[in-house]
LUMGU-625271 format. One record per atom (N, C-alpha, C): residue number from 1; residue in three letters; atom name; x, y, z. Coordinates in nm, 4 decimals, always signed. Each point is the difference from the previous one (the first is absolute). Layout:
BEGIN
R NUM Ala CA X Y Z;
...
//
This chain:
BEGIN
R 1 Unk N +0.1739 -2.6007 -12.3543;
R 1 Unk CA -0.0828 +0.0773 -0.0901;
R 1 Unk C +0.0644 -0.0008 -0.1382;
R 2 Unk N -0.0746 -0.0327 -0.0999;
R 2 Unk CA +0.0517 -0.0056 -0.1367;
R 2 Unk C +0.0158 +0.1407 -0.0564;
R 3 Unk N +0.1021 +0.0174 -0.0815;
R 3 Unk CA +0.0232 +0.1298 -0.0633;
R 3 Unk C -0.1049 +0.0219 -0.1080;
R 4 Unk N -0.0429 +0.1248 -0.0127;
R 4 Unk CA -0.0972 +0.0313 -0.1044;
R 4 Unk C +0.0686 -0.0034 -0.1363;
R 5 Unk N -0.0733 -0.0408 -0.1041;
R 5 Unk CA +0.0602 -0.0031 -0.1335;
R 5 Unk C +0.0366 +0.1414 -0.0454;
R 6 Unk N +0.1088 +0.0102 -0.0742;
R 6 Unk CA +0.0469 +0.1307 -0.0450;
R 6 Unk C -0.0630 +0.0367 -0.1333;
R 7 Unk N -0.0387 +0.1252 -0.0117;
R 7 Unk CA -0.0510 +0.0523 -0.1265;
R 7 Unk C +0.1181 +0.0254 -0.0932;
R 8 Unk N -0.0305 +0.0240 -0.1265;
R 8 Unk CA +0.1055 +0.0326 -0.0968;
R 8 Unk C +0.0742 +0.1260 +0.0437;
R 9 Unk N -0.0726 +0.0975 +0.0513;
R 9 Unk CA +0.0636 +0.1251 +0.0446;
R 9 Unk C +0.0931 -0.0267 +0.1183;
R 10 Unk N -0.0441 -0.0846 +0.0929;
R 10 Unk CA +0.0835 -0.0316 +0.1156;
R 10 Unk C +0.1250 -0.0762 -0.0433;
R 11 Unk N -0.0128 -0.0876 -0.0981;
R 11 Unk CA +0.1168 -0.0721 -0.0512;
R 11 Unk C +0.0997 +0.0976 -0.0640;
R 12 Unk N -0.0516 +0.1013 -0.0680;
R 12 Unk CA +0.0868 +0.1031 -0.0570;
R 12 Unk C +0.0721 +0.0743 +0.1120;
R 13 Unk N -0.0711 +0.0290 +0.1071;
R 13 Unk CA +0.0612 +0.0685 +0.1145;
R 13 Unk C +0.1074 -0.0881 +0.0627;
R 14 Unk N -0.0227 -0.1314 +0.0087;
R 14 Unk CA +0.1038 -0.0921 +0.0500;
R 14 Unk C +0.1260 +0.0147 -0.0849;
R 15 Unk N -0.0151 +0.0044 -0.1313;
R 15 Unk CA +0.1153 +0.0160 -0.0890;
R 15 Unk C +0.0704 +0.1336 +0.0239;
R 16 Unk N -0.0785 +0.1053 +0.0210;
R 16 Unk CA +0.0590 +0.1320 +0.0249;
R 16 Unk C +0.0729 +0.0028 +0.1341;
R 17 Unk N -0.0576 -0.0639 +0.1024;
R 17 Unk CA +0.0667 -0.0079 +0.1302;
R 17 Unk C +0.1294 -0.0799 -0.0129;
R 18 Unk N -0.0018 -0.1054 -0.0789;
R 18 Unk CA +0.1213 -0.0794 -0.0234;
R 18 Unk C +0.1093 +0.0871 -0.0607;
R 19 Unk N -0.0351 +0.0807 -0.0996;
R 19 Unk CA +0.0971 +0.0913 -0.0607;
R 19 Unk C +0.0546 +0.0984 +0.1038;
R 20 Unk N -0.0883 +0.0501 +0.0865;
R 20 Unk CA +0.0444 +0.0922 +0.1057;
R 20 Unk C +0.0958 -0.0692 +0.0965;
R 21 Unk N -0.0312 -0.1244 +0.0358;
R 21 Unk CA +0.0871 -0.0747 +0.0910;
R 21 Unk C +0.1382 -0.0216 -0.0602;
R 22 Unk N +0.0050 -0.0314 -0.1282;
R 22 Unk CA +0.1289 -0.0175 -0.0673;
R 22 Unk C +0.0755 +0.1325 -0.0005;
R 23 Unk N -0.0710 +0.1089 -0.0207;
R 23 Unk CA +0.0622 +0.1316 +0.0015;
R 23 Unk C +0.0561 +0.0341 +0.1387;
R 24 Unk N -0.0690 -0.0410 +0.1049;
R 24 Unk CA +0.0424 +0.0290 +0.1372;
R 24 Unk C +0.1147 -0.0912 +0.0436;
R 25 Unk N -0.0145 -0.1286 -0.0254;
R 25 Unk CA +0.0949 -0.0984 +0.0520;
R 25 Unk C +0.1112 -0.0313 -0.0989;
R 26 Unk N -0.0313 +0.0024 -0.1286;
R 26 Unk CA +0.0976 -0.0323 -0.1028;
R 26 Unk C -0.0354 -0.1303 -0.0697;
R 27 Unk N +0.0659 -0.0226 -0.1113;
R 27 Unk CA -0.0260 -0.1183 -0.0836;
R 27 Unk C +0.0201 -0.1308 +0.0752;
R 28 Unk N +0.0856 +0.0012 +0.1042;
R 28 Unk CA +0.0242 -0.1234 +0.0750;
R 28 Unk C -0.1268 -0.0518 +0.0671;
R 29 Unk N -0.0994 +0.0854 +0.0134;
R 29 Unk CA -0.1283 -0.0420 +0.0556;
R 29 Unk C -0.0620 -0.1107 -0.0840;
R 30 Unk N +0.0238 +0.0027 -0.1289;
R 30 Unk CA -0.0583 -0.0995 -0.0895;
R 30 Unk C +0.0600 -0.1389 +0.0197;
R 31 Unk N +0.1105 -0.0078 +0.0734;
R 31 Unk CA +0.0619 -0.1293 +0.0294;
R 31 Unk C -0.0932 -0.0859 +0.0853;
R 32 Unk N -0.0843 +0.0646 +0.0813;
R 32 Unk CA -0.0918 -0.0755 +0.0864;
R 32 Unk C -0.1041 -0.0747 -0.0814;
R 33 Unk N -0.0115 +0.0315 -0.1259;
R 33 Unk CA -0.0988 -0.0634 -0.0865;
R 33 Unk C -0.1048 +0.1009 -0.0406;
R 34 Unk N -0.1034 -0.0503 -0.0624;
R 34 Unk CA -0.1063 +0.0879 -0.0474;
R 34 Unk C -0.0740 +0.0617 +0.1182;
R 35 Unk N -0.0221 +0.1292 -0.0084;
R 35 Unk CA -0.0772 +0.0697 +0.1025;
R 35 Unk C -0.1439 +0.0028 -0.0467;
R 36 Unk N -0.0901 -0.0427 +0.0845;
R 36 Unk CA -0.1414 -0.0041 -0.0350;
R 36 Unk C -0.0864 +0.0396 +0.1177;
R 37 Unk N -0.1292 -0.0145 -0.0126;
R 37 Unk CA -0.0922 +0.0413 +0.1055;
R 37 Unk C +0.0265 -0.0658 +0.1353;
R 38 Unk N +0.0472 -0.1240 +0.0013;
R 38 Unk CA +0.0217 -0.0708 +0.1264;
R 38 Unk C +0.1361 +0.0281 +0.0628;
R 39 Unk N +0.0861 +0.0722 -0.0705;
R 39 Unk CA +0.1328 +0.0320 +0.0512;
R 39 Unk C -0.0127 +0.0905 +0.1216;
R 40 Unk N +0.0645 -0.0384 +0.1097;
R 40 Unk CA -0.0068 +0.0809 +0.1214;
R 40 Unk C +0.1204 +0.0935 +0.0090;
R 41 Unk N -0.0247 +0.1151 +0.0606;
R 41 Unk CA +0.1062 +0.1007 +0.0117;
R 41 Unk C +0.1076 -0.0442 +0.0983;
R 42 Unk N -0.0384 -0.0712 +0.1054;
R 42 Unk CA +0.0965 -0.0384 +0.1013;
R 42 Unk C +0.0673 -0.1335 -0.0312;
R 43 Unk N -0.0771 -0.1068 -0.0042;
R 43 Unk CA +0.0596 -0.1329 -0.0168;
R 43 Unk C +0.0645 -0.0197 -0.1371;
R 44 Unk N -0.0681 +0.0428 -0.1056;
R 44 Unk CA +0.0519 -0.0238 -0.1348;
R 44 Unk C +0.1013 +0.1050 -0.0450;
R 45 Unk N -0.0281 +0.1258 +0.0284;
R 45 Unk CA +0.0848 +0.1082 -0.0520;
R 45 Unk C +0.0958 +0.0581 +0.1039;
R 46 Unk N -0.0284 -0.0233 +0.1281;
R 46 Unk CA +0.0842 +0.0498 +0.1093;
R 46 Unk C +0.0266 +0.1502 -0.0115;
R 47 Unk N -0.1070 +0.0771 -0.0271;
R 47 Unk CA +0.0170 +0.1447 -0.0116;
R 47 Unk C +0.0353 +0.0612 +0.1346;
R 48 Unk N +0.0853 +0.0989 -0.0044;
R 48 Unk CA +0.0361 +0.0759 +0.1199;
R 48 Unk C -0.0876 +0.1238 +0.0078;
R 49 Unk N -0.0042 +0.0624 +0.1158;
R 49 Unk CA -0.0890 +0.1143 +0.0198;
R 49 Unk C +0.0281 +0.1135 -0.0973;
R 50 Unk N +0.1244 +0.0260 -0.0303;
R 50 Unk CA +0.0334 +0.1076 -0.0935;
R 50 Unk C -0.0536 -0.0322 -0.1396;
R 51 Unk N -0.0043 -0.1277 -0.0347;
R 51 Unk CA -0.0548 -0.0402 -0.1294;
R 51 Unk C -0.1523 +0.0172 -0.0021;
R 52 Unk N -0.0652 -0.0222 +0.1145;
R 52 Unk CA -0.1438 +0.0275 +0.0092;
R 52 Unk C -0.0270 +0.1488 -0.0217;
R 53 Unk N +0.0843 +0.0843 +0.0568;
R 53 Unk CA -0.0164 +0.1451 -0.0160;
R 53 Unk C +0.0190 +0.0388 -0.1462;
R 54 Unk N +0.1021 -0.0543 -0.0640;
R 54 Unk CA +0.0239 +0.0291 -0.1424;
R 54 Unk C -0.1165 -0.0495 -0.0853;
R 55 Unk N -0.0535 -0.1181 +0.0319;
R 55 Unk CA -0.1162 -0.0513 -0.0721;
R 55 Unk C -0.1197 +0.0918 +0.0207;
R 56 Unk N -0.0193 +0.0479 +0.1216;
R 56 Unk CA -0.1109 +0.0920 +0.0291;
R 56 Unk C +0.0097 +0.1253 -0.0853;
R 57 Unk N +0.1204 +0.0532 -0.0170;
R 57 Unk CA +0.0200 +0.1194 -0.0825;
R 57 Unk C -0.0353 -0.0280 -0.1455;
R 58 Unk N +0.0429 -0.1145 -0.0515;
R 58 Unk CA -0.0318 -0.0351 -0.1389;
R 58 Unk C -0.1495 -0.0219 -0.0198;
R 59 Unk N -0.0638 -0.0630 +0.0969;
R 59 Unk CA -0.1452 -0.0203 -0.0084;
R 59 Unk C -0.0732 +0.1335 -0.0049;
R 60 Unk N +0.0442 +0.0941 +0.0841;
R 60 Unk CA -0.0640 +0.1315 +0.0021;
R 60 Unk C +0.0237 +0.0745 -0.1310;
R 61 Unk N +0.1201 -0.0088 -0.0541;
R 61 Unk CA +0.0283 +0.0647 -0.1281;
R 61 Unk C -0.0893 -0.0573 -0.1095;
R 62 Unk N -0.0181 -0.1303 -0.0004;
R 62 Unk CA -0.0744 -0.0674 -0.1065;
R 62 Unk C -0.1511 +0.0141 +0.0153;
R 63 Unk N -0.0499 -0.0190 +0.1217;
R 63 Unk CA -0.1447 -0.0083 +0.0212;
R 63 Unk C -0.0606 +0.1167 +0.0775;
R 64 Unk N +0.0830 +0.0855 +0.0553;
R 64 Unk CA -0.0514 +0.1131 +0.0759;
R 64 Unk C -0.0052 -0.0273 +0.1497;
R 65 Unk N -0.0311 +0.1024 +0.0740;
R 65 Unk CA +0.0046 -0.0071 +0.1462;
R 65 Unk C -0.1078 -0.0892 +0.0609;
R 66 Unk N -0.1034 -0.0328 -0.0755;
R 66 Unk CA -0.1073 -0.0846 +0.0532;
R 66 Unk C +0.0512 -0.1387 +0.0391;
R 67 Unk N +0.1064 -0.0458 -0.0631;
R 67 Unk CA +0.0528 -0.1336 +0.0300;
R 67 Unk C +0.0553 -0.0041 +0.1422;
R 68 Unk N +0.0738 +0.1005 +0.0443;
R 68 Unk CA +0.0537 +0.0122 +0.1355;
R 68 Unk C +0.0457 -0.1346 +0.0566;
R 69 Unk N +0.1025 -0.0565 -0.0598;
R 69 Unk CA +0.0507 -0.1308 +0.0396;
R 69 Unk C +0.0398 -0.0037 +0.1471;
R 70 Unk N +0.0675 +0.1033 +0.0464;
R 70 Unk CA +0.0425 +0.0001 +0.1404;
R 70 Unk C -0.1205 +0.0068 +0.0935;
R 71 Unk N -0.1031 +0.0752 -0.0376;
R 71 Unk CA -0.1233 +0.0022 +0.0778;
R 71 Unk C -0.0692 -0.1355 -0.0028;
R 72 Unk N +0.0021 -0.0643 -0.1158;
R 72 Unk CA -0.0566 -0.1337 -0.0157;
R 72 Unk C +0.0705 -0.0976 +0.0942;
R 73 Unk N +0.1329 +0.0080 +0.0067;
R 73 Unk CA +0.0768 -0.0861 +0.0901;
R 73 Unk C -0.0293 +0.0312 +0.1462;
R 74 Unk N -0.0179 +0.1279 +0.0316;
R 74 Unk CA -0.0229 +0.0410 +0.1382;
R 74 Unk C -0.1288 -0.0582 +0.0571;
R 75 Unk N -0.0945 -0.0348 -0.0861;
R 75 Unk CA -0.1269 -0.0577 +0.0450;
R 75 Unk C +0.0115 -0.1492 +0.0307;
R 76 Unk N +0.1142 -0.0602 -0.0302;
R 76 Unk CA +0.0187 -0.1446 +0.0145;
R 76 Unk C +0.0839 -0.0312 +0.1232;
R 77 Unk N -0.0223 -0.1189 +0.0576;
R 77 Unk CA +0.0894 -0.0435 +0.1070;
R 77 Unk C +0.1261 -0.0591 -0.0636;
R 78 Unk N +0.1009 -0.0204 +0.0813;
R 78 Unk CA +0.1303 -0.0418 -0.0518;
R 78 Unk C -0.0074 -0.1353 -0.0714;
R 79 Unk N -0.0807 -0.0928 +0.0504;
R 79 Unk CA -0.0111 -0.1302 -0.0658;
R 79 Unk C -0.0594 +0.0130 -0.1395;
R 80 Unk N -0.0987 +0.0882 -0.0144;
R 80 Unk CA -0.0611 +0.0213 -0.1317;
R 80 Unk C +0.0992 +0.0656 -0.0951;
R 81 Unk N +0.0754 +0.0951 +0.0497;
R 81 Unk CA +0.1002 +0.0667 -0.0841;
R 81 Unk C +0.1034 -0.1014 -0.0481;
R 82 Unk N +0.0445 -0.0859 +0.0899;
R 82 Unk CA +0.1010 -0.0992 -0.0368;
R 82 Unk C -0.0525 -0.1010 -0.1011;
R 83 Unk N -0.1301 -0.0255 +0.0017;
R 83 Unk CA -0.0595 -0.0978 -0.0915;
R 83 Unk C -0.0570 +0.0629 -0.1267;
R 84 Unk N +0.0040 +0.1331 -0.0125;
R 84 Unk CA -0.0631 +0.0681 -0.1132;
R 84 Unk C +0.0629 -0.0403 -0.1332;
R 85 Unk N -0.0876 -0.0147 -0.0995;
R 85 Unk CA +0.0446 -0.0405 -0.1334;
R 85 Unk C -0.0111 +0.1158 -0.0995;
R 86 Unk N +0.0671 -0.0174 -0.1111;
R 86 Unk CA -0.0076 +0.0962 -0.1101;
R 86 Unk C -0.1449 +0.0121 -0.0472;
R 87 Unk N -0.0702 -0.1113 -0.0069;
R 87 Unk CA -0.1402 +0.0009 -0.0420;
R 87 Unk C -0.0880 +0.0806 +0.0931;
R 88 Unk N +0.0243 -0.0108 +0.1297;
R 88 Unk CA -0.0784 +0.0778 +0.0962;
R 88 Unk C +0.0216 +0.1498 -0.0207;
R 89 Unk N +0.1235 +0.0396 -0.0222;
R 89 Unk CA +0.0283 +0.1412 -0.0284;
R 89 Unk C -0.0665 +0.0420 -0.1305;
R 90 Unk N +0.0058 -0.0845 -0.1013;
R 90 Unk CA -0.0620 +0.0322 -0.1293;
R 90 Unk C -0.1510 +0.0181 +0.0143;
R 91 Unk N -0.0634 -0.0851 +0.0787;
R 91 Unk CA -0.1449 +0.0135 +0.0244;
R 91 Unk C -0.0283 +0.1330 +0.0683;
R 92 Unk N +0.0835 +0.0384 +0.0970;
R 92 Unk CA -0.0168 +0.1293 +0.0679;
R 92 Unk C +0.0120 +0.1151 -0.0997;
R 93 Unk N +0.1032 -0.0037 -0.0827;
R 93 Unk CA +0.0208 +0.1060 -0.1000;
R 93 Unk C -0.1198 +0.0057 -0.0941;
R 94 Unk N -0.0448 -0.1148 -0.0462;
R 94 Unk CA -0.1150 -0.0055 -0.0903;
R 94 Unk C -0.1232 +0.0597 +0.0671;
R 95 Unk N -0.0223 -0.0372 +0.1231;
R 95 Unk CA -0.1183 +0.0473 +0.0740;
R 95 Unk C +0.0001 +0.1533 +0.0158;
R 96 Unk N +0.1139 +0.0556 +0.0418;
R 96 Unk CA +0.0017 +0.1445 +0.0278;
R 96 Unk C +0.0119 +0.0856 -0.1246;
R 97 Unk N +0.0388 -0.0612 -0.1111;
R 97 Unk CA +0.0105 +0.0775 -0.1236;
R 97 Unk C -0.1127 -0.0318 -0.0980;
R 98 Unk N -0.0901 -0.0887 +0.0361;
R 98 Unk CA -0.1102 -0.0386 -0.0887;
R 98 Unk C -0.0828 +0.1224 -0.0375;
R 99 Unk N -0.0417 +0.0021 -0.1254;
R 99 Unk CA -0.0874 +0.1080 -0.0453;
R 99 Unk C +0.0716 +0.1217 -0.0508;
R 100 Unk N +0.1314 -0.0018 +0.0058;
R 100 Unk CA +0.0750 +0.1118 -0.0564;
R 100 Unk C +0.1200 -0.0535 -0.0751;
R 101 Unk N +0.0391 +0.0686 -0.1017;
R 101 Unk CA +0.1144 -0.0429 -0.0809;
R 101 Unk C +0.1264 +0.0274 +0.0772;
R 102 Unk N +0.0930 -0.0931 -0.0055;
R 102 Unk CA +0.1297 +0.0181 +0.0639;
R 102 Unk C +0.0898 +0.0782 -0.0937;
R 103 Unk N +0.0767 +0.0908 +0.0568;
R 103 Unk CA +0.0947 +0.0768 -0.0811;
R 103 Unk C +0.1131 -0.0916 -0.0432;
R 104 Unk N +0.0420 +0.0149 -0.1209;
R 104 Unk CA +0.1092 -0.0854 -0.0493;
R 104 Unk C +0.1330 +0.0628 +0.0265;
//
């Protein structure tokens, strides 16, 4: 299945998620190369569970409780979680926050 094209807003969210990931993991994360929509959390970034929790907290602070990253993950099987990309998370954030301004 082909990935849906990203809107300008979703691309902005990808950039914001990238900043959050650097904040959680550290600048050494950038050694893996540019983080973009196709970057996977497991294969490319090798995030650990505690880093997922920290990312979930930052997402909630930035976008509000509607994002519910951990709930979003709970709806997925393990193979989907392992293959999930930054772009997929950004699309989810965009979808659940659409129609309302995000707090800065």
